[in-house]
Structure formats: structure tokens, C-alpha cells
C-alpha positions as CSV (number, residue, x, y, z in Angstrom):
1,M,113.1,-239.9,96.4
2,E,112.8,-235.9,96.9
3,D,112.3,-234.6,100.3
4,R,108.7,-233.4,100.2
5,A,107.5,-236.3,99.1
6,R,109.8,-238.4,101.8
7,F,108.3,-235.9,104.2
8,A,104.7,-236.4,103.0
9,L,105.3,-240.3,103.2
10,E,106.6,-240.3,106.5
11,K,103.8,-238.5,107.7
12,L,101.1,-241.0,105.8
13,L,102.8,-243.6,107.6
14,N,102.7,-242.3,110.7
15,V,99.0,-241.9,109.9
16,A,98.2,-245.2,109.0
17,H,99.5,-247.0,112.5
18,Q,96.5,-245.0,114.0
19,D,93.4,-246.7,114.7
20,T,91.1,-244.3,113.3
21,D,89.1,-244.4,109.8
22,Q,91.2,-241.9,108.5
23,G,94.1,-244.2,109.8
24,R,92.6,-246.7,107.6
25,R,92.4,-244.8,104.8
26,V,95.8,-243.6,104.4
27,A,96.8,-247.2,105.0
28,N,94.2,-248.5,102.1
29,F,96.2,-245.6,99.8
30,L,100.0,-246.7,101.1
31,L,99.1,-250.5,100.6
32,A,97.4,-250.1,97.2
33,W,101.1,-248.6,96.2
34,W,102.5,-251.7,97.5
35,S,100.4,-254.2,96.2
36,A,97.3,-253.6,95.2
37,D,96.5,-257.1,93.8
38,V,97.0,-258.4,97.3
39,H,96.0,-255.2,99.3
40,G,92.7,-254.2,97.7
41,G,93.3,-250.7,95.7
42,F,92.3,-246.9,96.5
43,D,88.9,-245.5,96.4
44,L,89.6,-241.9,95.5
45,T,86.4,-240.5,97.0
46,D,88.3,-241.5,100.4
47,L,90.6,-238.0,99.4
48,A,87.2,-236.0,100.9
49,K,87.1,-238.1,103.9
50,V,90.8,-237.2,105.6
51,D,92.1,-234.4,106.6
52,R,93.1,-231.9,104.1
53,E,96.7,-231.8,105.2
54,V,96.4,-235.9,104.7
55,S,94.8,-235.8,101.3
56,E,97.4,-232.8,99.9
57,D,100.4,-235.6,101.6
58,M,98.7,-238.2,99.6
59,A,98.8,-236.0,96.9
60,T,102.4,-235.1,97.2
61,V,103.3,-238.8,97.3
62,F,101.0,-239.4,93.8
63,T,102.3,-236.5,91.7
64,W,105.9,-237.6,92.6
65,L,104.9,-241.2,91.3
66,A,103.2,-240.2,88.0
67,R,107.0,-238.2,87.6
68,E,108.7,-241.2,88.0
69,E,110.1,-242.9,84.6
70,D,109.3,-246.6,86.5
71,V,107.3,-247.6,89.1
72,V,108.6,-246.7,92.4
73,Y,108.1,-248.6,95.9
74,P,108.6,-247.9,99.1
75,G,111.0,-250.4,99.6
76,D,113.3,-248.3,102.5
77,Y,110.3,-248.6,104.7
78,R,109.4,-251.8,104.0
79,S,109.2,-252.7,107.7
80,E,106.8,-249.7,108.4
81,I,104.8,-251.1,105.6
82,E,104.7,-254.8,107.0
83,Q,103.3,-253.3,110.2
84,I,100.5,-251.4,108.6
85,I,99.7,-254.7,106.5
86,A,99.6,-256.7,110.0
87,R,97.5,-254.2,111.8
88,W,94.9,-253.8,108.6
89,R,95.6,-256.5,106.7
90,P,96.1,-259.5,109.0
91,L,95.3,-262.1,107.1
92,A,97.3,-260.8,103.8
93,Q,100.9,-261.9,103.0
94,T,103.9,-259.0,102.6
95,A,104.0,-259.2,98.8
């Protein structure tokens, strides 16, 4: 993962741990990437409901993903993703 995308992802992970509407929306974004079948998709209108910096970080991660030849998952951040799942999707599996 290129540095810019990694930095954006790490900022998003921090937001997703917060018990706020913005944290929930960022968690939805990250969990849709992790496993949309298990954790649900991401409503693009939520981009307008988060701070500009947060939406730009989402766009950075999304753009990086779009440029990859294969599907890439944030496996290096699995434990953080699992914590987000526990917070926002307590009944879901960690697929």
C-alpha cells in the first residue's frame, strides 16, 4: 500500500473507533471493503455527512483500490478491523 493511502486508512481507522455518527459512517465504509456480504455496503451519500477531511481520506483509499489490479484487503490491520466489527457489528462474524 502506498504511503498516502496507508496514512488515509490509518486516519479512517481512528475515526471508525469513535462512537459518533461519523465513526459509524467510516466503519460502514471500511467494513464494506472488508466484507460487504457480511457487514453491508456503503451508502455514497454518507460522503456528504462526514467532515471534508474524512471524505477525502475515503476518496484516497477508494482511488488507491481502484488502481490496484487485484482486490486488496487491509490484512495488516486485521486486529483493528476486528475491533471495529466488535463495536459496530457485534453479531457479525469476522469474515
